[in-house]
C-alpha positions in Angstrom: -26.7 -11.2 31.6 -25.5 -8.2 29.6 -26.1 -7.6 25.9 -23.6 -8.8 23.3 -22.7 -5.8 21.2 -20.9 -6.4 17.9 -18.7 -3.5 17.1 -17.8 -4.5 13.6 -20.0 -4.3 10.5 -20.9 -6.7 7.8 -19.1 -4.5 5.3 -15.9 -4.6 7.4 -16.1 -8.3 7.6 -16.5 -8.5 3.9 -13.5 -6.3 3.4 -11.4 -8.6 5.6 -12.6 -11.6 3.6 -11.6 -9.8 0.4 -8.1 -9.2 1.9 -7.7 -12.9 2.8 -8.9 -13.8 -0.7 -6.3 -11.5 -2.3 -3.6 -13.0 -0.1 -4.6 -16.5 -1.2 -4.9 -15.7 -4.9 -1.6 -14.0 -5.0 0.1 -17.0 -3.2 -1.6 -19.3 -5.7 -0.4 -17.3 -8.7 3.1 -17.3 -7.2 3.3 -21.1 -7.0 5.2 -22.7 -9.7 3.6 -26.1 -9.5 0.7 -27.9 -7.8 1.6 -29.3 -4.4 -0.1 -30.3 -1.2 -0.9 -26.7 -0.2 -2.7 -26.0 -3.5 -5.8 -28.0 -2.5 -5.9 -26.2 0.8 -5.6 -22.8 -0.9 -8.4 -23.6 -3.3 -10.6 -24.9 -0.6 -10.0 -21.7 1.4 -11.0 -19.7 -1.6 -14.3 -21.6 -1.9 -15.0 -21.1 1.9 -14.2 -17.4 1.7 -16.4 -16.9 -1.4 -19.2 -18.7 0.4 -18.8 -16.4 3.4 -18.8 -13.3 1.1 -22.0 -14.6 -0.4 -23.6 -15.0 3.0 -22.5 -11.5 4.0 -24.2 -10.1 0.9 -27.5 -11.7 2.0 -27.0 -10.3 5.5 -26.5 -6.8 4.1 -29.6 -6.8 1.8 -32.0 -8.4 4.4 -32.7 -5.0 6.2 -33.0 -3.2 2.9 -35.7 -5.6 1.7 -37.6 -5.2 5.0 -37.8 -1.5 4.1 -38.8 -2.2 0.6 -35.5 -1.0 -1.0 -35.8 -3.8 -3.6 -33.8 -2.0 -6.3 -30.9 -1.3 -4.0 -30.9 -4.9 -2.8 -31.0 -6.3 -6.3 -28.2 -4.0 -7.5 -26.0 -5.0 -4.5 -26.7 -8.7 -5.2 -25.7 -8.2 -8.9 -22.5 -6.4 -7.9 -21.5 -9.4 -5.7 -23.0 -12.2 -7.9 -19.6 -13.2 -9.0 -18.7 -14.6 -5.6 -21.6 -17.1 -5.5 -21.0 -18.2 -9.1 -17.3 -18.7 -8.6 -17.8 -20.5 -5.2 -20.2 -22.9 -6.9 -18.0 -23.6 -9.9 -14.8 -23.9 -7.9 -16.4 -26.3 -5.5 -17.6 -28.4 -8.4 -14.2 -28.3 -10.0 -12.5 -29.4 -6.8 -15.0 -32.3 -6.3 -14.5 -33.5 -9.8 -10.7 -32.9 -9.8 -11.2 -30.7 -12.9 -7.8 -29.1 -12.7 -7.9 -27.8 -16.2 -10.9 -25.5 -15.4 -9.5 -24.1 -12.1 -7.0 -21.6 -13.8 -9.9 -20.0 -15.7 -11.8 -19.5 -12.5 -8.7 -18.1 -10.7 -8.1 -15.7 -13.5 -11.6 -14.4 -13.2 -11.2 -14.2 -9.5 -7.9 -12.4 -9.8 -9.7 -9.7 -11.8 -12.1 -9.2 -8.9 -9.3 -8.8 -6.2 -6.6 -7.1 -8.1 -7.3 -3.7 -6.5 -7.5 -5.0 -3.0 -4.7 -3.6 -0.9 -3.2 -6.0 1.6 -1.3 -4.6 4.6 2.3 -5.8 5.0 1.6 -7.6 8.3 -1.0 -9.8 6.5 1.2 -10.8 3.6 3.1 -13.4 5.6 0.0 -15.2 6.9 -1.2 -18.5 5.6 -4.9 -18.6 6.5 -5.6 -21.5 4.2 -3.9 -24.2 6.3 -6.4 -27.0 7.0 -9.1 -25.6 4.8 -9.4 -28.8 2.7 -10.6 -30.7 5.7 -13.1 -28.0 6.6 -14.5 -28.0 3.0 -14.9 -31.8 3.1 -16.7 -31.6 6.4 -19.1 -29.0 5.0 -20.0 -31.0 1.9 
């Protein structure tokens, strides 16, 4: 059996997740009203934020093994918004607190406003079926 070699990096995966997040946030902001896809979009945002948080932990693990504690802590602080927003959005979705969600989305939009999305990705809808996935993970 041969070795499995991963050609991508954790940083590249995180960049892809940020692009998907930007696509979803922009689609959410463009919606005029809440419809059936809104819950899917919000669930997708939560799932992506949780993936970003996991990627941050994967990134800092080798640094901590080498005793680069300050570098690891600084990196965690830079990405702490992802864990905080994932937790609060998950709680808001579970409680149907629709009045709190725009506040969270505005904060999230501030984080992804500089993310450039290629034209080929703008037509995608990666959030389809995310509500079911989020409910299964709960």
